[in-house]
A tleap script that builds the chain and sets N, CA, C and O, in Angstrom:
source leaprc.protein.ff14SB
mol = sequence {
  NMET SER ARG GLN ALA ASP ARG SER MET GLN
  ASP LEU LYS PRO THR VAL TRP ILE GLY ARG
  GLN GLY CYS THR GLU THR MET ILE ASP GLU
  ILE GLY GLU GLN LEU ARG LYS ARG LYS MET
  ILE LYS VAL LYS TRP LEU GLN ASN ILE GLN
  ILE ASP PRO VAL THR VAL ALA SER GLN ALA
  ASN ALA THR LEU VAL GLU VAL ARG GLY ARG
  THR MET VAL LEU GLU GLU LYS LYS LYS THR
  ALA ARG CLYS
}
set mol.1.N position { -246.964 63.332 53.150 }
set mol.1.CA position { -246.221 63.025 54.001 }
set mol.1.C position { -246.462 64.013 55.275 }
set mol.1.O position { -246.670 65.223 55.182 }
set mol.2.N position { -246.400 63.335 56.364 }
set mol.2.CA position { -246.192 64.773 57.504 }
set mol.2.C position { -244.368 65.369 57.477 }
set mol.2.O position { -243.300 64.821 57.202 }
set mol.3.N position { -244.763 66.715 57.907 }
set mol.3.CA position { -243.599 67.097 58.180 }
set mol.3.C position { -242.459 66.631 58.939 }
set mol.3.O position { -241.267 66.775 58.668 }
set mol.4.N position { -243.338 65.679 60.567 }
set mol.4.CA position { -242.425 65.152 61.515 }
set mol.4.C position { -241.903 63.644 60.816 }
set mol.4.O position { -240.847 63.077 61.097 }
set mol.5.N position { -242.842 63.211 59.927 }
set mol.5.CA position { -242.111 61.826 59.258 }
set mol.5.C position { -241.084 62.403 58.266 }
set mol.5.O position { -239.988 61.859 58.131 }
set mol.6.N position { -241.388 63.356 57.663 }
set mol.6.CA position { -240.681 64.021 56.630 }
set mol.6.C position { -238.898 64.086 57.443 }
set mol.6.O position { -237.843 63.864 56.849 }
set mol.7.N position { -239.020 64.358 58.534 }
set mol.7.CA position { -238.137 65.063 59.629 }
set mol.7.C position { -237.256 63.960 59.826 }
set mol.7.O position { -236.032 63.834 59.823 }
set mol.8.N position { -238.363 63.091 60.023 }
set mol.8.CA position { -237.603 61.297 61.062 }
set mol.8.C position { -236.471 60.669 59.697 }
set mol.8.O position { -235.490 59.931 59.799 }
set mol.9.N position { -237.126 61.347 58.392 }
set mol.9.CA position { -236.111 60.448 56.992 }
set mol.9.C position { -235.513 60.965 57.278 }
set mol.9.O position { -234.628 60.252 57.751 }
set mol.10.N position { -235.001 63.047 57.465 }
set mol.10.CA position { -233.778 63.514 56.892 }
set mol.10.C position { -232.451 62.754 58.560 }
set mol.10.O position { -231.274 62.407 58.650 }
set mol.11.N position { -233.396 62.842 59.298 }
set mol.11.CA position { -232.243 62.218 60.769 }
set mol.11.C position { -231.986 60.762 60.071 }
set mol.11.O position { -230.820 60.373 60.018 }
set mol.12.N position { -232.778 60.136 59.661 }
set mol.12.CA position { -232.467 58.398 59.091 }
set mol.12.C position { -230.697 58.363 58.331 }
set mol.12.O position { -230.374 58.698 57.191 }
set mol.13.N position { -229.921 57.894 59.324 }
set mol.13.CA position { -228.782 57.369 58.784 }
set mol.13.C position { -228.810 56.235 57.824 }
set mol.13.O position { -229.751 55.472 58.042 }
set mol.14.N position { -227.927 55.854 56.665 }
set mol.14.CA position { -227.694 54.777 55.500 }
set mol.14.C position { -227.393 54.160 56.280 }
set mol.14.O position { -226.697 54.690 57.147 }
set mol.15.N position { -227.695 52.882 56.405 }
set mol.15.CA position { -227.282 51.629 56.506 }
set mol.15.C position { -226.810 50.418 55.521 }
set mol.15.O position { -226.272 49.343 55.786 }
set mol.16.N position { -227.152 50.907 54.474 }
set mol.16.CA position { -226.832 50.151 53.095 }
set mol.16.C position { -226.100 50.986 52.439 }
set mol.16.O position { -226.544 52.134 52.458 }
set mol.17.N position { -225.138 50.831 51.862 }
set mol.17.CA position { -224.011 51.778 50.564 }
set mol.17.C position { -224.069 50.453 49.161 }
set mol.17.O position { -223.941 49.233 49.258 }
set mol.18.N position { -224.252 51.104 48.238 }
set mol.18.CA position { -224.189 49.587 47.052 }
set mol.18.C position { -223.232 50.516 46.366 }
set mol.18.O position { -223.238 51.687 45.984 }
set mol.19.N position { -222.446 49.542 46.372 }
set mol.19.CA position { -221.474 50.272 45.706 }
set mol.19.C position { -220.853 49.810 43.578 }
set mol.19.O position { -221.664 49.486 42.711 }
set mol.20.N position { -219.504 49.929 43.375 }
set mol.20.CA position { -219.205 49.502 42.085 }
set mol.20.C position { -220.018 48.248 41.729 }
set mol.20.O position { -220.907 48.503 40.915 }
set mol.21.N position { -219.956 46.917 42.128 }
set mol.21.CA position { -220.791 45.777 41.800 }
set mol.21.C position { -221.893 46.289 41.644 }
set mol.21.O position { -222.326 45.832 40.586 }
set mol.22.N position { -222.805 47.162 42.193 }
set mol.22.CA position { -224.312 47.232 42.147 }
set mol.22.C position { -224.875 46.513 42.778 }
set mol.22.O position { -224.352 45.924 43.724 }
set mol.23.N position { -226.300 46.344 42.364 }
set mol.23.CA position { -227.477 45.843 43.487 }
set mol.23.C position { -227.576 44.287 43.013 }
set mol.23.O position { -228.436 43.813 42.271 }
set mol.24.N position { -226.287 43.489 43.735 }
set mol.24.CA position { -226.355 42.066 43.539 }
set mol.24.C position { -227.587 41.518 44.598 }
set mol.24.O position { -228.386 42.125 45.312 }
set mol.25.N position { -227.373 40.278 44.378 }
set mol.25.CA position { -228.098 39.726 45.282 }
set mol.25.C position { -227.713 39.515 46.517 }
set mol.25.O position { -228.689 39.232 47.211 }
set mol.26.N position { -226.768 39.526 47.078 }
set mol.26.CA position { -226.153 39.777 48.280 }
set mol.26.C position { -226.428 40.776 48.701 }
set mol.26.O position { -226.722 40.688 49.894 }
set mol.27.N position { -226.524 42.329 48.076 }
set mol.27.CA position { -226.975 43.162 48.304 }
set mol.27.C position { -228.844 43.102 48.671 }
set mol.27.O position { -229.242 43.691 49.676 }
set mol.28.N position { -229.424 42.669 48.148 }
set mol.28.CA position { -231.000 42.439 48.251 }
set mol.28.C position { -231.177 41.606 49.609 }
set mol.28.O position { -231.821 42.021 50.573 }
set mol.29.N position { -230.681 40.679 49.565 }
set mol.29.CA position { -230.620 40.011 51.021 }
set mol.29.C position { -229.988 41.023 52.264 }
set mol.29.O position { -230.748 41.259 53.203 }
set mol.30.N position { -228.812 41.534 52.281 }
set mol.30.CA position { -228.795 42.749 53.404 }
set mol.30.C position { -229.894 43.764 53.624 }
set mol.30.O position { -230.281 44.537 54.500 }
set mol.31.N position { -230.174 43.421 52.519 }
set mol.31.CA position { -231.760 45.144 52.505 }
set mol.31.C position { -232.451 44.789 53.366 }
set mol.31.O position { -232.652 45.462 54.377 }
set mol.32.N position { -233.106 43.328 53.077 }
set mol.32.CA position { -233.901 42.519 53.720 }
set mol.32.C position { -233.839 42.333 55.066 }
set mol.32.O position { -234.760 42.452 55.874 }
set mol.33.N position { -232.336 41.936 55.328 }
set mol.33.CA position { -232.118 41.495 57.002 }
set mol.33.C position { -232.612 43.482 57.382 }
set mol.33.O position { -233.647 43.990 57.815 }
set mol.34.N position { -231.596 43.930 57.050 }
set mol.34.CA position { -231.912 45.106 57.761 }
set mol.34.C position { -233.361 45.960 57.825 }
set mol.34.O position { -233.547 46.926 58.564 }
set mol.35.N position { -234.457 45.331 56.785 }
set mol.35.CA position { -235.490 45.939 57.303 }
set mol.35.C position { -236.059 44.911 58.081 }
set mol.35.O position { -237.137 45.403 58.412 }
set mol.36.N position { -236.002 43.904 58.524 }
set mol.36.CA position { -236.040 42.936 59.793 }
set mol.36.C position { -235.960 43.539 60.936 }
set mol.36.O position { -236.835 43.677 61.791 }
set mol.37.N position { -234.988 43.859 60.928 }
set mol.37.CA position { -234.342 44.430 62.084 }
set mol.37.C position { -234.813 45.899 62.410 }
set mol.37.O position { -235.149 46.213 63.552 }
set mol.38.N position { -234.821 46.790 61.349 }
set mol.38.CA position { -235.483 48.290 61.464 }
set mol.38.C position { -236.335 48.659 61.246 }
set mol.38.O position { -236.673 49.595 61.970 }
set mol.39.N position { -237.347 48.232 60.103 }
set mol.39.CA position { -238.275 48.561 59.941 }
set mol.39.C position { -238.611 49.597 58.755 }
set mol.39.O position { -239.522 49.608 57.927 }
set mol.40.N position { -237.539 50.455 58.988 }
set mol.40.CA position { -237.328 51.810 57.600 }
set mol.40.C position { -235.425 51.817 57.628 }
set mol.40.O position { -234.689 51.711 58.608 }
set mol.41.N position { -235.128 51.951 56.433 }
set mol.41.CA position { -233.759 52.101 56.217 }
set mol.41.C position { -233.270 53.373 55.346 }
set mol.41.O position { -234.163 54.187 55.110 }
set mol.42.N position { -232.241 53.606 54.935 }
set mol.42.CA position { -231.862 54.122 54.288 }
set mol.42.C position { -230.935 53.633 53.165 }
set mol.42.O position { -229.862 53.189 53.574 }
set mol.43.N position { -231.114 53.621 51.899 }
set mol.43.CA position { -230.058 53.347 51.004 }
set mol.43.C position { -229.544 54.519 50.313 }
set mol.43.O position { -230.155 55.554 50.050 }
set mol.44.N position { -227.586 54.024 49.895 }
set mol.44.CA position { -227.232 55.271 49.150 }
set mol.44.C position { -226.612 54.450 48.012 }
set mol.44.O position { -226.257 53.324 48.359 }
set mol.45.N position { -226.418 54.755 46.802 }
set mol.45.CA position { -225.273 54.484 45.995 }
set mol.45.C position { -224.467 55.412 45.417 }
set mol.45.O position { -224.668 56.626 45.468 }
set mol.46.N position { -223.264 54.702 44.689 }
set mol.46.CA position { -222.448 55.621 43.688 }
set mol.46.C position { -222.970 56.386 42.660 }
set mol.46.O position { -224.089 56.060 42.264 }
set mol.47.N position { -222.440 57.296 42.153 }
set mol.47.CA position { -223.070 58.249 41.685 }
set mol.47.C position { -222.578 58.004 39.886 }
set mol.47.O position { -222.858 58.789 38.979 }
set mol.48.N position { -221.830 56.760 39.749 }
set mol.48.CA position { -221.692 56.335 38.698 }
set mol.48.C position { -222.627 54.769 38.492 }
set mol.48.O position { -222.530 54.003 37.534 }
set mol.49.N position { -223.272 54.657 39.371 }
set mol.49.CA position { -224.073 52.990 39.197 }
set mol.49.C position { -225.578 53.419 39.110 }
set mol.49.O position { -226.168 54.319 39.708 }
set mol.50.N position { -225.964 52.631 38.315 }
set mol.50.CA position { -227.629 53.052 37.412 }
set mol.50.C position { -228.169 52.402 38.472 }
set mol.50.O position { -227.860 51.212 38.415 }
set mol.51.N position { -228.945 52.700 39.560 }
set mol.51.CA position { -229.831 51.905 40.591 }
set mol.51.C position { -231.156 52.336 40.007 }
set mol.51.O position { -231.383 53.472 39.590 }
set mol.52.N position { -232.251 51.044 40.017 }
set mol.52.CA position { -234.118 51.776 39.884 }
set mol.52.C position { -234.384 51.436 41.154 }
set mol.52.O position { -234.237 50.242 41.413 }
set mol.53.N position { -234.701 52.080 41.941 }
set mol.53.CA position { -235.134 52.146 43.089 }
set mol.53.C position { -236.270 51.526 43.318 }
set mol.53.O position { -236.454 50.843 44.326 }
set mol.54.N position { -237.204 51.721 42.334 }
set mol.54.CA position { -238.760 50.572 42.374 }
set mol.54.C position { -237.866 49.269 42.233 }
set mol.54.O position { -237.827 48.693 43.320 }
set mol.55.N position { -237.250 48.717 41.407 }
set mol.55.CA position { -237.077 47.462 41.239 }
set mol.55.C position { -236.188 46.546 42.170 }
set mol.55.O position { -236.293 45.325 42.286 }
set mol.56.N position { -234.902 47.739 43.087 }
set mol.56.CA position { -234.572 47.400 44.321 }
set mol.56.C position { -235.915 46.919 45.415 }
set mol.56.O position { -236.113 45.802 45.895 }
set mol.57.N position { -236.648 48.068 45.582 }
set mol.57.CA position { -237.617 47.890 46.531 }
set mol.57.C position { -238.291 46.034 46.482 }
set mol.57.O position { -238.113 45.091 47.253 }
set mol.58.N position { -239.210 46.194 44.991 }
set mol.58.CA position { -239.673 44.532 44.558 }
set mol.58.C position { -238.780 43.812 44.959 }
set mol.58.O position { -239.140 43.130 45.919 }
set mol.59.N position { -238.041 43.700 44.733 }
set mol.59.CA position { -236.763 42.520 44.864 }
set mol.59.C position { -236.401 42.010 46.663 }
set mol.59.O position { -236.131 40.974 47.269 }
set mol.60.N position { -236.586 43.325 46.936 }
set mol.60.CA position { -236.389 43.073 48.452 }
set mol.60.C position { -238.103 42.840 49.093 }
set mol.60.O position { -238.338 42.587 50.275 }
set mol.61.N position { -238.507 42.898 48.682 }
set mol.61.CA position { -240.267 42.942 49.236 }
set mol.61.C position { -240.408 44.199 49.713 }
set mol.61.O position { -241.449 44.352 50.351 }
set mol.62.N position { -239.689 45.185 49.617 }
set mol.62.CA position { -240.063 46.257 50.349 }
set mol.62.C position { -241.350 47.158 49.554 }
set mol.62.O position { -242.152 46.835 48.677 }
set mol.63.N position { -241.079 48.650 50.448 }
set mol.63.CA position { -242.022 49.623 50.189 }
set mol.63.C position { -241.141 50.505 49.861 }
set mol.63.O position { -240.003 50.560 50.325 }
set mol.64.N position { -241.777 51.495 48.762 }
set mol.64.CA position { -240.244 52.431 48.994 }
set mol.64.C position { -241.258 53.912 48.791 }
set mol.64.O position { -242.213 54.495 48.277 }
set mol.65.N position { -240.321 53.892 49.517 }
set mol.65.CA position { -241.045 55.300 50.686 }
set mol.65.C position { -240.564 57.029 50.204 }
set mol.65.O position { -241.168 58.075 50.441 }
set mol.66.N position { -239.383 56.829 49.528 }
set mol.66.CA position { -238.993 58.373 49.296 }
set mol.66.C position { -237.633 58.336 48.526 }
set mol.66.O position { -236.668 57.896 49.152 }
set mol.67.N position { -237.456 58.733 47.286 }
set mol.67.CA position { -236.360 58.907 46.364 }
set mol.67.C position { -235.616 60.476 46.577 }
set mol.67.O position { -236.300 61.460 46.298 }
set mol.68.N position { -234.360 60.644 47.022 }
set mol.68.CA position { -234.010 62.173 46.804 }
set mol.68.C position { -232.776 61.453 46.365 }
set mol.68.O position { -232.328 60.394 46.804 }
set mol.69.N position { -232.283 62.270 45.359 }
set mol.69.CA position { -230.570 62.151 44.284 }
set mol.69.C position { -230.372 60.760 44.221 }
set mol.69.O position { -230.754 60.015 43.318 }
set mol.70.N position { -229.821 60.491 45.121 }
set mol.70.CA position { -228.733 58.909 44.918 }
set mol.70.C position { -228.917 58.173 46.487 }
set mol.70.O position { -228.087 57.603 47.196 }
set mol.71.N position { -230.239 58.426 46.670 }
set mol.71.CA position { -230.693 57.916 48.095 }
set mol.71.C position { -231.986 57.556 48.284 }
set mol.71.O position { -232.887 58.331 47.961 }
set mol.72.N position { -232.181 56.635 48.697 }
set mol.72.CA position { -233.662 55.938 49.001 }
set mol.72.C position { -234.042 55.460 50.144 }
set mol.72.O position { -233.277 54.669 50.696 }
set mol.73.N position { -235.370 55.828 50.823 }
set mol.73.CA position { -235.902 54.948 52.069 }
set mol.73.C position { -236.681 54.151 51.626 }
set mol.73.O position { -237.412 54.528 50.710 }
set mol.74.N position { -236.793 52.712 52.150 }
set mol.74.CA position { -237.270 52.029 51.951 }
set mol.74.C position { -238.417 51.350 53.588 }
set mol.74.O position { -238.095 51.562 54.758 }
set mol.75.N position { -239.730 50.539 53.130 }
set mol.75.CA position { -239.705 50.720 54.420 }
set mol.75.C position { -240.326 48.894 54.248 }
set mol.75.O position { -240.598 48.475 53.123 }
set mol.76.N position { -240.439 48.215 55.174 }
set mol.76.CA position { -240.433 46.839 55.375 }
set mol.76.C position { -242.168 46.960 54.945 }
set mol.76.O position { -242.683 48.055 55.172 }
set mol.77.N position { -242.897 46.058 54.446 }
set mol.77.CA position { -244.168 46.197 53.501 }
set mol.77.C position { -244.808 45.436 54.936 }
set mol.77.O position { -244.329 44.641 55.745 }
set mol.78.N position { -246.075 46.086 54.801 }
set mol.78.CA position { -246.967 45.591 55.870 }
set mol.78.C position { -247.852 44.233 55.009 }
set mol.78.O position { -248.234 44.071 53.850 }
set mol.79.N position { -247.933 43.203 56.609 }
set mol.79.CA position { -248.250 41.902 55.763 }
set mol.79.C position { -249.411 42.022 56.020 }
set mol.79.O position { -249.696 42.139 57.212 }
set mol.80.N position { -250.535 42.037 54.986 }
set mol.80.CA position { -251.938 42.152 55.195 }
set mol.80.C position { -252.756 40.642 55.609 }
set mol.80.O position { -252.501 39.623 54.967 }
set mol.81.N position { -253.726 40.638 56.715 }
set mol.81.CA position { -254.368 39.282 57.189 }
set mol.81.C position { -255.360 38.834 56.013 }
set mol.81.O position { -256.319 39.442 55.536 }
set mol.82.N position { -254.902 37.753 55.739 }
set mol.82.CA position { -255.979 36.762 54.828 }
set mol.82.C position { -257.376 36.542 55.838 }
set mol.82.O position { -257.508 36.570 57.062 }
set mol.83.N position { -258.405 36.295 54.630 }
set mol.83.CA position { -259.547 36.103 55.505 }
set mol.83.C position { -259.953 34.528 55.165 }
set mol.83.O position { -260.906 33.999 55.736 }
savepdb mol mol.pdb
quit
């Protein structure tokens, strides 16, 4: 990852917060909506919640870019052209 891309991720503000109820279907839907609008989002979760970022990314049909502590960056999956 380039230094500039790393810097832009640090500047990215969290748009989705996962709370006490954990990662519900509603949260996955919200992550999907946010990705359609912004292409890249930052998701944070509470310290006492167990979240698997890989699972969240696959459920939201997103690409997991980075995980640091209790924060993950997700990117909209690129659509592949079919031949």
